[in-house]
N, CA, C and O atoms as a printed pandas DataFrame, in Angstrom:
     atom_number atom_name residue_name chain_id  residue_number  x_coord  y_coord  z_coord
0              1         N          MET        A               1  102.058   86.329   78.652
1              2        CA          MET        A               1  100.717   85.812   78.852
2              3         C          MET        A               1   99.786   86.961   79.248
3              4         O          MET        A               1  100.185   87.845   80.006
4              5         N          ILE        A               2   98.576   86.953   78.751
5              6        CA          ILE        A               2   97.596   87.999   79.008
6              7         C          ILE        A               2   96.593   87.489   80.032
7              8         O          ILE        A               2   95.976   86.446   79.819
8              9         N          PRO        A               3   96.415   88.217   81.161
9             10        CA          PRO        A               3   95.398   87.781   82.113
10            11         C          PRO        A               3   94.004   87.932   81.524
11            12         O          PRO        A               3   93.713   88.917   80.847
12            13         N          THR        A               4   93.141   86.950   81.785
13            14        CA          THR        A               4   91.793   86.967   81.200
14            15         C          THR        A               4   90.754   86.454   82.181
15            16         O          THR        A               4   89.807   85.787   81.765
16            17         N          ASN        A               5   90.894   86.738   83.455
17            18        CA          ASN        A               5   90.073   86.027   84.428
18            19         C          ASN        A               5   88.902   86.803   85.011
19            20         O          ASN        A               5   88.190   86.249   85.849
20            21         N          ILE        A               6   88.659   88.035   84.625
21            22        CA          ILE        A               6   87.564   88.772   85.252
22            23         C          ILE        A               6   86.697   89.461   84.203
23            24         O          ILE        A               6   87.182   89.886   83.154
24            25         N          GLU        A               7   85.421   89.562   84.504
25            26        CA          GLU        A               7   84.479   90.327   83.696
26            27         C          GLU        A               7   84.122   91.576   84.488
27            28         O          GLU        A               7   83.788   91.488   85.669
28            29         N          GLU        A               8   84.188   92.721   83.857
29            30        CA          GLU        A               8   83.925   93.975   84.546
30            31         C          GLU        A               8   83.014   94.850   83.689
31            32         O          GLU        A               8   82.974   94.722   82.465
32            33         N          LYS        A               9   82.287   95.736   84.356
33            34        CA          LYS        A               9   81.461   96.707   83.638
34            35         C          LYS        A               9   82.346   97.882   83.244
35            36         O          LYS        A               9   82.813   98.641   84.093
36            37         N          VAL        A              10   82.562   98.012   81.968
37            38        CA          VAL        A              10   83.458   99.027   81.438
38            39         C          VAL        A              10   82.633  100.113   80.762
39            40         O          VAL        A              10   81.751   99.815   79.956
40            41         N          ILE        A              11   82.914  101.367   81.086
41            42        CA          ILE        A              11   82.316  102.513   80.404
42            43         C          ILE        A              11   83.375  103.069   79.466
43            44         O          ILE        A              11   84.493  103.363   79.888
44            45         N          VAL        A              12   83.025  103.213   78.201
45            46        CA          VAL        A              12   83.956  103.708   77.191
46            47         C          VAL        A              12   83.512  105.104   76.767
47            48         O          VAL        A              12   82.334  105.343   76.504
48            49         N          ARG        A              13   84.480  106.022   76.705
49            50        CA          ARG        A              13   84.192  107.390   76.261
50            51         C          ARG        A              13   85.450  107.985   75.636
51            52         O          ARG        A              13   86.542  107.429   75.759
52            53         N          SER        A              14   85.284  109.114   74.971
53            54        CA          SER        A              14   86.428  109.816   74.388
54            55         C          SER        A              14   87.292  110.419   75.485
55            56         O          SER        A              14   86.787  110.924   76.488
56            57         N          ALA        A              15   88.591  110.358   75.279
57            58        CA          ALA        A              15   89.531  110.978   76.216
58            59         C          ALA        A              15   89.474  112.492   76.049
59            60         O          ALA        A              15   89.208  113.003   74.961
60            61         N          ASN        A              16   89.729  113.197   77.149
61            62        CA          ASN        A              16   89.820  114.653   77.086
62            63         C          ASN        A              16   90.995  115.112   77.952
63            64         O          ASN        A              16   91.640  114.294   78.608
64            65         N          ASP        A              17   91.268  116.403   77.953
65            66        CA          ASP        A              17   92.429  116.926   78.682
66            67         C          ASP        A              17   92.390  116.622   80.175
67            68         O          ASP        A              17   93.442  116.522   80.806
68            69         N          ASN        A              18   91.203  116.474   80.751
69            70        CA          ASN        A              18   91.108  116.139   82.173
70            71         C          ASN        A              18   91.617  114.736   82.476
71            72         O          ASN        A              18   91.907  114.420   83.630
72            73         N          ASP        A              19   91.728  113.890   81.451
73            74        CA          ASP        A              19   92.192  112.508   81.620
74            75         C          ASP        A              19   93.706  112.372   81.487
75            76         O          ASP        A              19   94.251  111.290   81.702
76            77         N          ARG        A              20   94.371  113.432   81.142
77            78        CA          ARG        A              20   95.804  113.395   80.828
78            79         C          ARG        A              20   96.637  112.735   81.927
79            80         O          ARG        A              20   97.475  111.884   81.629
80            81         N          SER        A              21   96.430  113.102   83.165
81            82        CA          SER        A              21   97.224  112.553   84.274
82            83         C          SER        A              21   96.984  111.058   84.456
83            84         O          SER        A              21   97.930  110.297   84.657
84            85         N          SER        A              22   95.733  110.640   84.387
85            86        CA          SER        A              22   95.414  109.214   84.548
86            87         C          SER        A              22   95.966  108.381   83.395
87            88         O          SER        A              22   96.455  107.272   83.606
88            89         N          ILE        A              23   95.889  108.912   82.183
89            90        CA          ILE        A              23   96.450  108.194   81.036
90            91         C          ILE        A              23   97.968  108.121   81.162
91            92         O          ILE        A              23   98.567  107.088   80.866
92            93         N          ALA        A              24   98.590  109.209   81.600
93            94        CA          ALA        A              24  100.047  109.203   81.807
94            95         C          ALA        A              24  100.444  108.136   82.818
95            96         O          ALA        A              24  101.459  107.463   82.641
96            97         N          ASN        A              25   99.657  107.975   83.872
97            98        CA          ASN        A              25   99.951  106.931   84.857
98            99         C          ASN        A              25   99.877  105.545   84.232
99           100         O          ASN        A              25  100.724  104.696   84.511
100          101         N          LEU        A              26   98.876  105.304   83.389
101          102        CA          LEU        A              26   98.798  104.014   82.689
102          103         C          LEU        A              26  100.049  103.791   81.840
103          104         O          LEU        A              26  100.654  102.720   81.875
104          105         N          ILE        A              27  100.424  104.809   81.084
105          106        CA          ILE        A              27  101.556  104.686   80.167
106          107         C          ILE        A              27  102.853  104.396   80.919
107          108         O          ILE        A              27  103.645  103.553   80.498
108          109         N          HIS        A              28  103.064  105.089   82.018
109          110        CA          HIS        A              28  104.364  105.031   82.691
110          111         C          HIS        A              28  104.479  103.969   83.774
111          112         O          HIS        A              28  105.589  103.565   84.118
112          113         N          PHE        A              29  103.349  103.506   84.324
113          114        CA          PHE        A              29  103.439  102.607   85.473
114          115         C          PHE        A              29  102.822  101.231   85.261
115          116         O          PHE        A              29  102.940  100.369   86.132
116          117         N          GLU        A              30  102.178  101.006   84.144
117          118        CA          GLU        A              30  101.524   99.716   83.917
118          119         C          GLU        A              30  102.312   98.881   82.911
119          120         O          GLU        A              30  102.864   99.417   81.950
120          121         N          PRO        A              31  102.361   97.561   83.133
121          122        CA          PRO        A              31  103.144   96.710   82.231
122          123         C          PRO        A              31  102.478   96.461   80.874
123          124         O          PRO        A              31  103.172   96.178   79.897
124          125         N          TYR        A              32  101.162   96.559   80.795
125          126        CA          TYR        A              32  100.454   96.308   79.540
126          127         C          TYR        A              32  100.233   97.621   78.806
127          128         O          TYR        A              32   99.135   98.177   78.809
128          129         N          THR        A              33  101.304   98.106   78.173
129          130        CA          THR        A              33  101.262   99.371   77.452
130          131         C          THR        A              33  101.949   99.215   76.102
131          132         O          THR        A              33  103.126   98.862   76.022
132          133         N          HIS        A              34  101.198   99.482   75.055
133          134        CA          HIS        A              34  101.765   99.548   73.703
134          135         C          HIS        A              34  101.838  101.017   73.321
135          136         O          HIS        A              34  100.838  101.734   73.366
136          137         N          ARG        A              35  103.027  101.452   72.945
137          138        CA          ARG        A              35  103.233  102.809   72.437
138          139         C          ARG        A              35  103.819  102.695   71.041
139          140         O          ARG        A              35  104.832  102.028   70.828
140          141         N          HIS        A              36  103.178  103.346   70.107
141          142        CA          HIS        A              36  103.648  103.354   68.722
142          143         C          HIS        A              36  105.012  104.049   68.654
143          144         O          HIS        A              36  105.256  105.023   69.366
144          145         N          LEU        A              37  105.885  103.548   67.804
145          146        CA          LEU        A              37  107.164  104.217   67.557
146          147         C          LEU        A              37  106.856  105.490   66.778
147          148         O          LEU        A              37  106.596  105.444   65.576
148          149         N          ASP        A              38  106.886  106.604   67.457
149          150        CA          ASP        A              38  106.350  107.831   66.893
150          151         C          ASP        A              38  107.161  109.019   67.370
151          152         O          ASP        A              38  107.768  108.976   68.441
152          153         N          TRP        A              39  107.171  110.070   66.583
153          154        CA          TRP        A              39  107.823  111.309   66.990
154          155         C          TRP        A              39  106.932  112.121   67.920
155          156         O          TRP        A              39  107.384  113.089   68.530
156          157         N          ARG        A              40  105.690  111.733   68.025
157          158        CA          ARG        A              40  104.713  112.467   68.837
158          159         C          ARG        A              40  104.306  111.615   70.035
159          160         O          ARG        A              40  103.890  110.472   69.845
160          161         N          PRO        A              41  104.410  112.133   71.272
161          162        CA          PRO        A              41  104.035  111.345   72.460
162          163         C          PRO        A              41  102.541  111.009   72.473
163          164         O          PRO        A              41  101.735  111.762   71.926
164          165         N          PRO        A              42  102.163  109.879   73.096
165          166        CA          PRO        A              42  100.756  109.448   73.102
166          167         C          PRO        A              42   99.788  110.484   73.675
167          168         O          PRO        A              42   98.651  110.580   73.212
168          169         N          LEU        A              43  100.210  111.248   74.659
169          170        CA          LEU        A              43   99.301  112.237   75.254
170          171         C          LEU        A              43   98.991  113.384   74.294
171          172         O          LEU        A              43   97.959  114.041   74.427
172          173         N          ASP        A              44   99.874  113.625   73.335
173          174        CA          ASP        A              44   99.632  114.697   72.364
174          175         C          ASP        A              44   98.463  114.400   71.433
175          176         O          ASP        A              44   97.934  115.308   70.791
176          177         N          TRP        A              45   98.060  113.142   71.355
177          178        CA          TRP        A              45   96.955  112.770   70.476
178          179         C          TRP        A              45   95.586  112.999   71.123
179          180         O          TRP        A              45   94.562  112.878   70.451
180          181         N          ILE        A              46   95.556  113.329   72.426
181          182        CA          ILE        A              46   94.271  113.610   73.082
182          183         C          ILE        A              46   93.578  114.743   72.322
183          184         O          ILE        A              46   94.184  115.771   72.019
184          185         N          GLY        A              47   92.309  114.535   72.027
185          186        CA          GLY        A              47   91.547  115.502   71.246
186          187         C          GLY        A              47   91.345  115.058   69.811
187          188         O          GLY        A              47   90.499  115.604   69.104
188          189         N          THR        A              48   92.126  114.054   69.368
189          190        CA          THR        A              48   91.909  113.471   68.047
190          191         C          THR        A              48   91.016  112.253   68.215
191          192         O          THR        A              48   90.865  111.722   69.316
192          193         N          GLN        A              49   90.432  111.822   67.120
193          194        CA          GLN        A              49   89.554  110.647   67.180
194          195         C          GLN        A              49   90.074  109.555   66.268
195          196         O          GLN        A              49   90.610  109.844   65.198
196          197         N          PRO        A              50   89.927  108.328   66.668
197          198        CA          PRO        A              50   89.450  107.893   67.978
198          199         C          PRO        A              50   90.573  107.820   69.020
199          200         O          PRO        A              50   91.647  107.276   68.761
200          201         N          TYR        A              51   90.302  108.373   70.184
201          202        CA          TYR        A              51   91.169  108.271   71.361
202          203         C          TYR        A              51   90.208  108.036   72.519
203          204         O          TYR        A              51   89.607  108.970   73.049
204          205         N          LEU        A              52   90.078  106.780   72.896
205          206        CA          LEU        A              52   89.061  106.387   73.867
206          207         C          LEU        A              52   89.690  105.896   75.159
207          208         O          LEU        A              52   90.824  105.417   75.183
208          209         N          ILE        A              53   88.926  106.028   76.224
209          210        CA          ILE        A              53   89.336  105.466   77.509
210          211         C          ILE        A              53   88.243  104.533   78.009
211          212         O          ILE        A              53   87.072  104.658   77.654
212          213         N          ALA        A              54   88.668  103.595   78.844
213          214        CA          ALA        A              54   87.746  102.683   79.524
214          215         C          ALA        A              54   87.799  103.007   81.004
215          216         O          ALA        A              54   88.876  103.145   81.584
216          217         N          GLU        A              55   86.632  103.128   81.608
217          218        CA          GLU        A              55   86.534  103.420   83.038
218          219         C          GLU        A              55   85.760  102.314   83.740
219          220         O          GLU        A              55   84.797  101.767   83.203
220          221         N          ILE        A              56   86.197  102.006   84.930
221          222        CA          ILE        A              56   85.452  101.130   85.831
222          223         C          ILE        A              56   85.393  101.859   87.165
223          224         O          ILE        A              56   86.426  102.219   87.731
224          225         N          ASP        A              57   84.184  102.073   87.662
225          226        CA          ASP        A              57   83.995  102.812   88.918
226          227         C          ASP        A              57   84.727  104.155   88.903
227          228         O          ASP        A              57   85.385  104.518   89.878
228          229         N          HIS        A              58   84.611  104.890   87.799
229          230        CA          HIS        A              58   85.185  106.230   87.632
230          231         C          HIS        A              58   86.710  106.250   87.654
231          232         O          HIS        A              58   87.309  107.309   87.841
232          233         N          GLN        A              59   87.342  105.099   87.467
233          234        CA          GLN        A              59   88.798  105.009   87.367
234          235         C          GLN        A              59   89.162  104.609   85.940
235          236         O          GLN        A              59   88.594  103.663   85.393
236          237         N          ILE        A              60   90.097  105.320   85.346
237          238        CA          ILE        A              60   90.542  104.960   84.003
238          239         C          ILE        A              60   91.405  103.714   84.098
239          240         O          ILE        A              60   92.436  103.696   84.772
240          241         N          VAL        A              61   90.956  102.665   83.401
241          242        CA          VAL        A              61   91.668  101.385   83.444
242          243         C          VAL        A              61   92.235  101.000   82.078
243          244         O          VAL        A              61   92.951  100.005   81.962
244          245         N          GLY        A              62   91.919  101.779   81.050
245          246        CA          GLY        A              62   92.440  101.475   79.729
246          247         C          GLY        A              62   92.327  102.665   78.803
247          248         O          GLY        A              62   91.489  103.546   78.995
248          249         N          ALA        A              63   93.191  102.680   77.787
249          250        CA          ALA        A              63   93.159  103.736   76.777
250          251         C          ALA        A              63   93.559  103.136   75.436
251          252         O          ALA        A              63   94.434  102.272   75.361
252          253         N          LEU        A              64   92.906  103.606   74.383
253          254        CA          LEU        A              64   93.220  103.168   73.024
254          255         C          LEU        A              64   93.126  104.378   72.102
255          256         O          LEU        A              64   92.070  104.996   71.971
256          257         N          ALA        A              65   94.242  104.701   71.470
257          258        CA          ALA        A              65   94.285  105.810   70.517
258          259         C          ALA        A              65   94.659  105.260   69.153
259          260         O          ALA        A              65   95.648  104.544   68.999
260          261         N          CYS        A              66   93.847  105.609   68.169
261          262        CA          CYS        A              66   94.047  105.075   66.817
262          263         C          CYS        A              66   93.682  106.139   65.776
263          264         O          CYS        A              66   92.895  105.866   64.870
264          265         N          PRO        A              67   94.247  107.355   65.898
265          266        CA          PRO        A              67   93.880  108.426   64.974
266          267         C          PRO        A              67   94.476  108.215   63.579
267          268         O          PRO        A              67   95.441  107.474   63.395
268          269         N          LEU        A              68   93.871  108.887   62.620
269          270        CA          LEU        A              68   94.355  108.818   61.243
270          271         C          LEU        A              68   95.497  109.806   61.055
271          272         O          LEU        A              68   95.327  111.011   61.242
272          273         N          ASP        A              69   96.653  109.290   60.688
273          274        CA          ASP        A              69   97.815  110.125   60.398
274          275         C          ASP        A              69   98.856  109.259   59.714
275          276         O          ASP        A              69   99.533  108.477   60.383
276          277         N          PRO        A              70   99.003  109.372   58.419
277          278        CA          PRO        A              70   98.358  110.280   57.478
278          279         C          PRO        A              70   96.849  110.028   57.376
279          280         O          PRO        A              70   96.344  109.072   57.964
280          281         N          PRO        A              71   96.126  110.875   56.637
281          282        CA          PRO        A              71   94.664  110.842   56.659
282          283         C          PRO        A              71   93.998  109.524   56.274
283          284         O          PRO        A              71   92.838  109.306   56.623
284          285         N          ASP        A              72   94.689  108.649   55.572
285          286        CA          ASP        A              72   94.045  107.409   55.145
286          287         C          ASP        A              72   94.527  106.169   55.901
287          288         O          ASP        A              72   94.137  105.051   55.562
288          289         N          ILE        A              73   95.366  106.355   56.916
289          290        CA          ILE        A              73   95.876  105.225   57.700
290          291         C          ILE        A              73   95.671  105.501   59.183
291          292         O          ILE        A              73   96.055  106.554   59.692
292          293         N          ALA        A              74   95.062  104.544   59.860
293          294        CA          ALA        A              74   94.879  104.643   61.314
294          295         C          ALA        A              74   95.939  103.764   61.978
295          296         O          ALA        A              74   95.933  102.543   61.823
296          297         N          TRP        A              75   96.833  104.393   62.707
297          298        CA          TRP        A              75   97.850  103.658   63.460
298          299         C          TRP        A              75   97.387  103.511   64.896
299          300         O          TRP        A              75   96.866  104.457   65.486
300          301         N          ILE        A              76   97.577  102.329   65.458
301          302        CA          ILE        A              76   97.316  102.167   66.892
302          303         C          ILE        A              76   98.484  102.824   67.610
303          304         O          ILE        A              76   99.564  102.243   67.727
304          305         N          ARG        A              77   98.257  104.032   68.084
305          306        CA          ARG        A              77   99.296  104.848   68.720
306          307         C          ARG        A              77   99.492  104.484   70.182
307          308         O          ARG        A              77  100.591  104.604   70.722
308          309         N          LEU        A              78   98.403  104.034   70.821
309          310        CA          LEU        A              78   98.473  103.711   72.245
310          311         C          LEU        A              78   97.414  102.680   72.582
311          312         O          LEU        A              78   96.261  102.784   72.163
312          313         N          PHE        A              79   97.826  101.691   73.342
313          314        CA          PHE        A              79   96.887  100.820   74.042
314          315         C          PHE        A              79   97.520  100.530   75.388
315          316         O          PHE        A              79   98.639  100.024   75.464
316          317         N          ALA        A              80   96.803  100.852   76.439
317          318        CA          ALA        A              80   97.311  100.637   77.793
318          319         C          ALA        A              80   96.171  100.166   78.681
319          320         O          ALA        A              80   95.037  100.630   78.562
320          321         N          VAL        A              81   96.493   99.229   79.577
321          322        CA          VAL        A              81   95.506   98.667   80.501
322          323         C          VAL        A              81   96.139   98.542   81.874
323          324         O          VAL        A              81   97.290   98.124   82.005
324          325         N          ALA        A              82   95.378   98.907   82.896
325          326        CA          ALA        A              82   95.833   98.696   84.274
326          327         C          ALA        A              82   95.958   97.197   84.526
327          328         O          ALA        A              82   95.075   96.426   84.150
328          329         N          SER        A              83   97.037   96.789   85.154
329          330        CA          SER        A              83   97.362   95.362   85.285
330          331         C          SER        A              83   96.358   94.568   86.107
331          332         O          SER        A              83   96.284   93.348   85.960
332          333         N          GLN        A              84   95.592   95.215   86.960
333          334        CA          GLN        A              84   94.620   94.472   87.770
334          335         C          GLN        A              84   93.311   94.214   87.023
335          336         O          GLN        A              84   92.376   93.646   87.588
336          337         N          HIS        A              85   93.242   94.628   85.763
337          338        CA          HIS        A              85   92.030   94.436   84.967
338          339         C          HIS        A              85   92.303   93.509   83.792
339          340         O          HIS        A              85   93.448   93.319   83.380
340          341         N          ASP        A              86   91.246   92.945   83.270
341          342        CA          ASP        A              86   91.322   91.970   82.192
342          343         C          ASP        A              86   91.693   92.641   80.873
343          344         O          ASP        A              86   90.911   93.414   80.319
344          345         N          VAL        A              87   92.879   92.343   80.381
345          346        CA          VAL        A              87   93.396   92.976   79.171
346          347         C          VAL        A              87   92.470   92.733   77.980
347          348         O          VAL        A              87   92.130   93.669   77.256
348          349         N          ILE        A              88   92.067   91.498   77.779
349          350        CA          ILE        A              88   91.236   91.171   76.614
350          351         C          ILE        A              88   89.867   91.836   76.707
351          352         O          ILE        A              88   89.364   92.352   75.709
352          353         N          SER        A              89   89.268   91.832   77.871
353          354        CA          SER        A              89   87.958   92.462   78.044
354          355         C          SER        A              89   88.027   93.964   77.774
355          356         O          SER        A              89   87.180   94.509   77.067
356          357         N          VAL        A              90   89.031   94.629   78.335
357          358        CA          VAL        A              90   89.172   96.073   78.126
358          359         C          VAL        A              90   89.465   96.355   76.648
359          360         O          VAL        A              90   88.882   97.268   76.063
360          361         N          TRP        A              91   90.360   95.578   76.052
361          362        CA          TRP        A              91   90.643   95.734   74.617
362          363         C          TRP        A              91   89.365   95.600   73.795
363          364         O          TRP        A              91   89.076   96.451   72.954
364          365         N          ASN        A              92   88.602   94.542   74.032
365          366        CA          ASN        A              92   87.392   94.305   73.243
366          367         C          ASN        A              92   86.405   95.458   73.363
367          368         O          ASN        A              92   85.806   95.874   72.371
368          369         N          GLN        A              93   86.237   95.972   74.571
369          370        CA          GLN        A              93   85.323   97.106   74.769
370          371         C          GLN        A              93   85.796   98.328   73.979
371          372         O          GLN        A              93   85.006   98.976   73.292
372          373         N          LEU        A              94   87.095   98.635   74.085
373          374        CA          LEU        A              94   87.636   99.802   73.387
374          375         C          LEU        A              94   87.664   99.587   71.872
375          376         O          LEU        A              94   87.264  100.469   71.112
376          377         N          TRP        A              95   88.131   98.431   71.440
377          378        CA          TRP        A              95   88.276   98.145   70.012
378          379         C          TRP        A              95   86.928   98.182   69.293
379          380         O          TRP        A              95   86.834   98.686   68.174
380          381         N          GLU        A              96   85.896   97.656   69.924
381          382        CA          GLU        A              96   84.556   97.685   69.326
382          383         C          GLU        A              96   84.129   99.116   69.020
383          384         O          GLU        A              96   83.610   99.396   67.939
384          385         N          ARG        A              97   84.344  100.010   69.963
385          386        CA          ARG        A              97   83.966  101.422   69.766
386          387         C          ARG        A              97   84.872  102.115   68.752
387          388         O          ARG        A              97   84.405  102.919   67.945
388          389         N          VAL        A              98   86.175  101.802   68.794
389          390        CA          VAL        A              98   87.101  102.383   67.819
390          391         C          VAL        A              98   86.686  101.997   66.402
391          392         O          VAL        A              98   86.704  102.833   65.499
392          393         N          LEU        A              99   86.316  100.744   66.206
393          394        CA          LEU        A              99   85.902  100.302   64.872
394          395         C          LEU        A              99   84.671  101.051   64.376
395          396         O          LEU        A              99   84.574  101.362   63.189
396          397         N          LEU        A             100   83.730  101.344   65.271
397          398        CA          LEU        A             100   82.556  102.126   64.871
398          399         C          LEU        A             100   82.967  103.505   64.364
399          400         O          LEU        A             100   82.446  103.988   63.359
400          401         N          ILE        A             101   83.898  104.127   65.063
401          402        CA          ILE        A             101   84.378  105.455   64.662
402          403         C          ILE        A             101   85.155  105.366   63.348
403          404         O          ILE        A             101   84.948  106.168   62.438
404          405         N          LEU        A             102   86.053  104.376   63.263
405          406        CA          LEU        A             102   86.861  104.242   62.047
406          407         C          LEU        A             102   86.016  103.898   60.826
407          408         O          LEU        A             102   86.350  104.311   59.715
408          409         N          ASN        A             103   84.942  103.158   61.006
409          410        CA          ASN        A             103   84.061  102.850   59.872
410          411         C          ASN        A             103   83.485  104.117   59.255
411          412         O          ASN        A             103   83.269  104.174   58.044
412          413         N          ARG        A             104   83.234  105.132   60.075
413          414        CA          ARG        A             104   82.746  106.416   59.550
414          415         C          ARG        A             104   83.872  107.205   58.880
415          416         O          ARG        A             104   83.634  107.945   57.926
416          417         N          MET        A             105   85.105  107.044   59.385
417          418        CA          MET        A             105   86.250  107.803   58.866
418          419         C          MET        A             105   86.843  107.165   57.605
419          420         O          MET        A             105   87.500  107.840   56.812
420          421         N          LYS        A             106   86.610  105.881   57.430
421          422        CA          LYS        A             106   87.005  105.127   56.240
422          423         C          LYS        A             106   88.503  105.158   55.908
423          424         O          LYS        A             106   88.868  105.510   54.786
424          425         N          PRO        A             107   89.377  104.797   56.857
425          426        CA          PRO        A             107   90.793  104.683   56.499
426          427         C          PRO        A             107   91.014  103.475   55.587
427          428         O          PRO        A             107   90.229  102.526   55.601
428          429         N          LYS        A             108   92.082  103.520   54.800
429          430        CA          LYS        A             108   92.431  102.372   53.954
430          431         C          LYS        A             108   92.936  101.213   54.804
431          432         O          LYS        A             108   92.652  100.051   54.512
432          433         N          ASN        A             109   93.682  101.532   55.854
433          434        CA          ASN        A             109   94.286  100.512   56.712
434          435         C          ASN        A             109   94.214  100.929   58.169
435          436         O          ASN        A             109   94.178  102.115   58.498
436          437         N          VAL        A             110   94.195   99.919   59.034
437          438        CA          VAL        A             110   94.442  100.106   60.463
438          439         C          VAL        A             110   95.697   99.297   60.748
439          440         O          VAL        A             110   95.730   98.090   60.508
440          441         N          SER        A             111   96.725   99.956   61.256
441          442        CA          SER        A             111   98.030   99.319   61.388
442          443         C          SER        A             111   98.583   99.446   62.795
443          444         O          SER        A             111   98.202  100.326   63.566
444          445         N          ALA        A             112   99.500   98.531   63.100
445          446        CA          ALA        A             112  100.210   98.566   64.379
446          447         C          ALA        A             112  101.561   97.907   64.190
447          448         O          ALA        A             112  101.725   97.028   63.345
448          449         N          ILE        A             113  102.513   98.334   64.976
449          450        CA          ILE        A             113  103.823   97.692   65.039
450          451         C          ILE        A             113  103.976   97.169   66.464
451          452         O          ILE        A             113  104.447   97.893   67.342
452          453         N          PRO        A             114  103.580   95.917   66.701
453          454        CA          PRO        A             114  103.661   95.389   68.072
454          455         C          PRO        A             114  105.112   95.128   68.477
455          456         O          PRO        A             114  105.848   94.424   67.784
456          457         N          MET        A             115  105.501   95.700   69.596
457          458        CA          MET        A             115  106.861   95.530   70.105
458          459         C          MET        A             115  106.931   94.479   71.214
459          460         O          MET        A             115  108.014   93.987   71.532
460          461         N          GLN        A             116  105.789   94.135   71.799
461          462        CA          GLN        A             116  105.756   93.149   72.876
462          463         C          GLN        A             116  104.906   91.960   72.435
463          464         O          GLN        A             116  103.954   92.099   71.667
464          465         N          ASN        A             117  105.281   90.790   72.946
465          466        CA          ASN        A             117  104.553   89.567   72.588
466          467         C          ASN        A             117  103.090   89.624   73.004
467          468         O          ASN        A             117  102.220   89.179   72.255
468          469         N          TRP        A             118  102.802   90.167   74.192
469          470        CA          TRP        A             118  101.418   90.195   74.668
470          471         C          TRP        A             118  100.537   91.000   73.709
471          472         O          TRP        A             118   99.387   90.631   73.474
472          473         N          PHE        A             119  101.066   92.101   73.151
473          474        CA          PHE        A             119  100.270   92.926   72.246
474          475         C          PHE        A             119  100.111   92.239   70.889
475          476         O          PHE        A             119   99.034   92.276   70.295
476          477         N          ARG        A             120  101.172   91.621   70.405
477          478        CA          ARG        A             120  101.077   90.858   69.160
478          479         C          ARG        A             120  100.018   89.767   69.289
479          480         O          ARG        A             120   99.188   89.587   68.398
480          481         N          ASP        A             121  100.056   89.033   70.421
481          482        CA          ASP        A             121   99.076   87.966   70.651
482          483         C          ASP        A             121   97.653   88.518   70.692
483          484         O          ASP        A             121   96.727   87.898   70.169
484          485         N          LEU        A             122   97.485   89.672   71.308
485          486        CA          LEU        A             122   96.168   90.305   71.376
486          487         C          LEU        A             122   95.667   90.662   69.977
487          488         O          LEU        A             122   94.502   90.429   69.654
488          489         N          LEU        A             123   96.537   91.220   69.158
489          490        CA          LEU        A             123   96.143   91.564   67.789
490          491         C          LEU        A             123   95.790   90.321   66.985
491          492         O          LEU        A             123   94.857   90.346   66.182
492          493         N          LEU        A             124   96.521   89.246   67.191
493          494        CA          LEU        A             124   96.237   88.003   66.468
494          495         C          LEU        A             124   94.881   87.418   66.842
495          496         O          LEU        A             124   94.254   86.736   66.031
496          497         N          LEU        A             125   94.424   87.680   68.064
497          498        CA          LEU        A             125   93.088   87.231   68.467
498          499         C          LEU        A             125   92.002   87.907   67.635
499          500         O          LEU        A             125   90.915   87.354   67.465
500          501         N          ASN        A             126   92.290   89.089   67.119
501          502        CA          ASN        A             126   91.325   89.877   66.348
502          503         C          ASN        A             126   91.580   89.823   64.852
503          504         O          ASN        A             126   90.970   90.577   64.093
504          505         N          ASP        A             127   92.462   88.954   64.424
505          506        CA          ASP        A             127   92.830   88.878   63.007
506          507         C          ASP        A             127   91.678   88.377   62.161
507          508         O          ASP        A             127   91.815   88.251   60.944
């Protein structure tokens, strides 16, 4: 089940190397984390686009990485949200911005391999 009970002011921006530690904490300590089955760790994608973070009160509460690799396919490589924040709200904020970036990049597909039910359910909400 995905918590959906709070509305928060989310600031979305591109991730950079200074965010590495905070993103690592999301990946390793939060239950709402999707990691693509990949030979490359999620932090290695920092610096590629789109790789966005969501901040509330200067704290990183979410991350979404969806770079093109191969060049015509965007894989959702990472989506992570701090458990005390609204998963759907953070997803919507990040996904909206990712779509703007991807529309300029023009991939043939945006793909994901959901390994957890909560992430599959989230993707189905956006189908």
